[in-house]
C-alpha positions in Angstrom: 124.0 130.4 88.7 125.2 128.9 85.6 125.0 125.3 85.1 128.8 125.0 84.7 129.4 126.6 88.1 127.0 124.6 89.5 129.1 121.6 88.5 132.0 123.1 89.7 130.4 123.6 93.4 129.3 120.0 93.7 133.3 119.1 93.0 134.3 121.5 95.5 131.8 120.4 98.2 132.8 116.7 97.6 136.5 117.5 98.0 135.4 119.4 101.1 133.6 116.4 102.3 136.3 114.0 101.7 138.8 116.3 103.8 136.1 116.3 106.6 136.0 112.7 106.6 139.8 112.2 106.8 140.0 114.1 110.0 138.7 113.2 113.5 134.9 113.5 112.7 132.7 111.2 114.5 129.1 110.7 115.7 126.2 112.4 114.1 128.5 115.0 112.2 130.5 111.8 110.4 127.1 109.9 109.7 125.9 113.3 108.0 128.9 114.0 106.1 129.0 110.2 104.8 125.7 110.3 103.7 126.0 113.6 101.7 129.1 112.3 100.2 127.4 109.0 99.2 124.8 111.0 97.4 127.4 113.6 95.6 129.9 110.7 94.4 127.6 109.5 91.5 127.1 112.9 90.3 130.7 114.1 90.6 131.7 110.8 88.4 129.1 111.9 85.9 130.6 115.4 85.9 134.1 114.0 85.3 132.9 112.1 82.6 131.0 115.3 80.9 134.5 117.2 81.5 136.4 114.4 79.8 133.8 114.5 76.7 134.2 118.3 76.4 138.2 118.3 76.5 138.0 115.4 74.0 135.6 117.3 71.7 138.0 120.2 72.3 141.0 118.3 71.0 138.9 117.0 68.0 138.1 120.4 66.8 141.8 121.1 66.5 142.4 117.8 64.7 140.2 118.9 62.1 142.7 121.3 60.8 145.1 118.2 60.0 144.2 116.5 56.7 145.5 113.2 57.9 143.5 113.4 61.1 140.3 115.1 59.9 138.2 112.0 59.1 139.2 110.3 62.5 138.3 113.7 64.1 135.0 114.2 62.3 133.9 110.6 63.6 134.9 111.5 67.1 133.1 114.5 67.0 129.8 112.9 65.8 129.8 110.6 68.6 130.7 113.4 71.2 128.1 115.7 69.9 125.3 113.2 70.9 127.0 112.0 74.0 127.8 115.5 75.6 124.0 116.7 75.3 122.8 113.6 77.0 125.4 113.9 79.9 124.3 117.2 80.5 120.7 116.3 80.7 121.2 113.5 83.0 123.1 115.7 85.2 120.1 118.4 85.0 117.7 115.7 86.4 120.3 114.5 89.0 120.5 118.1 90.5 116.6 118.7 90.6 115.4 119.2 94.1 115.1 115.7 95.9 111.8 114.8 97.6 113.6 113.5 101.0 110.5 110.9 100.9 111.7 109.2 98.0 114.1 106.9 99.3 111.8 105.9 102.1 109.6 102.6 102.7 106.0 103.2 101.8 102.5 102.2 103.4 100.2 101.2 100.6 96.6 101.2 101.1 93.7 99.4 98.5 90.0 100.1 98.9 87.1 99.5 96.8 85.2 102.7 95.7 82.2 102.5 93.4 81.0 99.2 91.8 79.9 96.9 94.8 81.5 93.5 94.8 83.0 93.8 91.5 85.2 96.7 92.9 86.1 94.4 95.8 87.0 91.6 93.8 89.4 94.2 91.5 90.7 95.4 94.7 92.0 91.9 95.4 93.7 91.7 92.2 95.3 95.2 92.5 96.8 94.5 96.0 98.1 91.0 94.5 99.7 93.1 91.7 101.4 95.1 94.2 102.7 92.4 96.1 104.1 90.9 92.9 105.5 94.2 92.1 107.4 94.4 95.3 108.5 90.6 94.8 110.1 91.4 91.7 111.9 94.3 93.0 113.2 92.4 96.1 111.2 94.5 98.5 109.6 93.1 101.6 105.9 93.1 101.5 104.2 92.8 104.9 100.4 92.8 105.3 99.3 95.4 107.7 95.6 94.9 107.0 93.2 92.7 104.8 89.6 92.7 105.2 88.0 90.2 103.0 84.1 90.1 102.1 82.3 86.8 101.9 82.7 86.7 98.3 86.6 86.9 98.3 86.8 90.7 97.5 88.5 93.2 99.6 86.7 95.5 101.8 90.0 97.3 102.3 93.9 96.2 102.8 96.9 97.8 103.7 100.8 96.7 103.6 104.2 98.0 104.5 106.4 97.9 101.7 110.2 98.0 102.7 113.2 98.6 100.5 115.2 100.9 98.7 113.5 103.9 96.9 110.1 102.3 97.5 108.0 105.6 97.7 109.9 107.0 94.6 108.3 104.2 92.7 105.3 103.6 94.0 103.9 107.1 94.8 102.7 107.2 91.1 100.3 104.6 91.8 98.3 106.8 94.1 94.6 107.7 92.8 91.7 106.1 91.4 92.0 103.1 89.3 89.2 102.1 87.1 88.3 98.4 85.6 86.1 97.8 82.8 85.0 94.2 82.3 82.0 91.6 82.5 81.9 90.4 86.1 81.6 86.6 86.6 78.0 87.3 88.1 76.9 89.1 85.0 74.5 87.1 82.7 73.8 89.1 79.7 77.6 89.7 79.1 77.3 93.7 79.9 80.8 95.4 80.7 80.6 96.9 83.9 82.7 99.9 85.2 84.1 99.8 88.8 86.6 101.6 90.5 89.3 101.2 93.4 91.4 104.0 95.0 95.1 103.4 96.1 97.0 105.6 98.4 100.7 105.4 98.8 102.2 107.0 101.9 105.9 107.7 102.7 106.5 105.7 105.9 107.0 108.1 109.0 109.3 107.4 111.9 108.6 108.7 115.4 111.2 111.3 114.8 109.2 112.6 111.8 105.8 112.9 113.8 105.2 113.5 117.6 102.2 112.3 118.3 101.2 113.0 121.9 99.1 110.7 123.5 96.6 113.3 124.7 95.6 113.9 121.2 94.3 110.3 120.8 91.1 108.6 121.4 91.6 104.9 121.4 88.7 102.6 121.2 88.8 99.0 121.6 86.2 96.3 120.6 85.5 92.9 119.2 87.0 92.0 115.8 84.1 91.2 113.2 84.6 88.5 110.9 83.0 85.9 108.5 82.2 83.6 111.4 83.7 80.4 113.1 87.2 80.3 114.3 87.8 83.9 112.4 86.0 85.8 115.0 88.0 86.9 118.0 86.1 86.4 121.2 88.1 89.1 123.2 88.1 92.8 122.5 91.4 93.1 120.5 90.5 95.4 117.4 91.6 99.0 117.7 90.3 102.1 116.4 92.6 105.3 117.0 91.4 108.8 116.3 93.8 111.7 116.0 91.7 114.5 117.4 93.6 117.5 116.0 93.4 116.2 112.6 90.3 114.0 112.7 92.3 111.2 111.1 91.0 107.6 112.1 92.7 104.1 111.7 91.0 100.9 112.5 92.8 97.7 112.8 91.7 94.3 113.8 94.1 91.9 111.8 96.0 90.6 114.8 94.3 88.9 117.7 96.7 90.8 120.0 95.3 94.3 120.8 98.9 95.4 121.5 99.9 94.3 118.0 96.9 95.9 116.4 97.8 99.2 118.1 101.0 99.2 116.8 100.1 98.5 113.2 97.4 101.2 113.7 100.0 103.6 114.9 102.2 103.0 111.9 99.3 104.0 109.3 98.4 106.8 111.6 101.9 108.4 111.6 102.1 107.8 107.7 99.0 109.6 107.2 99.8 112.6 109.2 103.0 112.8 107.8 101.6 112.7 104.4 99.0 115.8 105.4 101.9 117.6 106.7 104.0 117.1 103.4 100.7 118.0 101.4 100.3 121.2 103.3 103.9 122.2 102.8 103.8 121.7 99.2 100.4 123.2 98.6 101.9 126.4 97.1 104.3 124.6 94.8 101.4 122.3 93.4 99.3 125.5 92.9 101.9 126.7 90.6 102.5 123.7 88.7 99.4 121.5 88.3 101.1 118.6 86.9 99.1 115.5 87.8 102.1 113.1 87.8 103.2 111.9 91.4 100.5 114.4 93.0 99.0 111.4 95.1 95.5 112.9 94.6 93.0 109.9 95.3 90.2 111.7 93.8 91.8 111.5 90.4 91.0 108.9 87.9 94.6 107.9 87.0 94.4 104.6 85.0 91.8 102.1 83.5 92.1 98.5 83.0 89.8 97.3 80.2 89.8 93.6 80.3 87.8 92.7 76.7 90.5 94.9 75.0 93.5 93.6 76.8 94.6 97.2 77.5 95.8 99.3 80.5 95.6 103.2 79.8 97.3 105.8 82.1 95.3 108.9 81.7 98.3 111.2 83.0 100.6 110.4 80.3 98.3 109.1 77.6 100.0 105.9 77.8 98.2 102.6 76.6 99.8 99.0 76.9 98.0 95.9 75.4 99.6 93.4 77.9 97.1 93.7 80.7 97.9 90.0 81.9 101.6 91.0 82.3 100.5 94.2 84.0 98.2 92.4 86.5 101.2 90.1 87.1 103.2 93.1 88.5 104.9 94.3 85.6 104.5 98.1 86.1 107.9 99.3 85.4 107.1 100.7 81.9 104.3 102.9 83.3 106.3 104.1 86.3 109.7 104.9 84.3 107.5 106.9 81.9 105.6 108.5 84.6 108.9 109.4 86.3 110.2 110.7 82.9 107.4 112.8 82.6 107.5 114.4 86.2 111.4 115.0 85.3 110.7 116.7 82.4 108.0 119.0 84.0 110.2 119.9 86.6 113.1 120.7 84.3 110.7 123.1 82.5 109.4 124.7 85.5 113.5 125.5 86.4 114.1 126.8 83.1 
């Protein structure tokens, strides 16, 4: 199907939906039609803008024959010949197949990997970086789990991030984050390299993932902690194992066993949902081995070099010399570039 015909069909579908909504639609049918129309309306507006620009260009071409209007027509054509390709490109991007998970909230998990205590300390900073990024975008950042070591580093942490298009933005953060710096405990000034894994999972609703209680093994135990008042004297910690997949989630953040179970189930559903999505998209991933947005946790995606003040994203060969601002949550420059790279790769695949 030609690009022009695709645009015509979008206009026809929007008109059809408007007609349906003006009739006596109700219930689920009304909700579905309203949602589809809301997604199409911005595209229809852009199509109308493109058509108007194309008509204006055709009129300017005709004006070139008039000596009195030629200069005006040439100026208008010059502007339109750059504007029309921009509109066409934005529409091609808008028409790319959508990942239905993009609009969802997300579960963020941060875990230290190689590097011992230094990895745990950097994991704390990364988790705080995402908290600040979420605040800057007006998202709600609810900590689900925060397991801290005696040195103040993280053993592991997870959060539920709620807002518009959270997964679309944060999914590019999945992978191995490497830090290079001189640890506070290093006496000889040597630079150490440590790694932290980040996983971003689209939040799953109960309707997305049906979990059979018979498929779960639930263990309860006494929460561990640094000692004193932080140690829970009752068996409130929960470990849930999903037997068909082998996925295990442990939660001890709350003093209530019921609350820990609810949080653990939320993370379990997200992990099962992501596993199902990965299986569904395995064939497509094999065809297009782009490292942007794959969510592969074994992949080293970014290096934070503190002595040089730089952050390098290895997927797009992009380096920014403003590590303090990045650690303060200024991630949009990376995420915008990763999004653009992903769109370009998908456009090339469709060509």
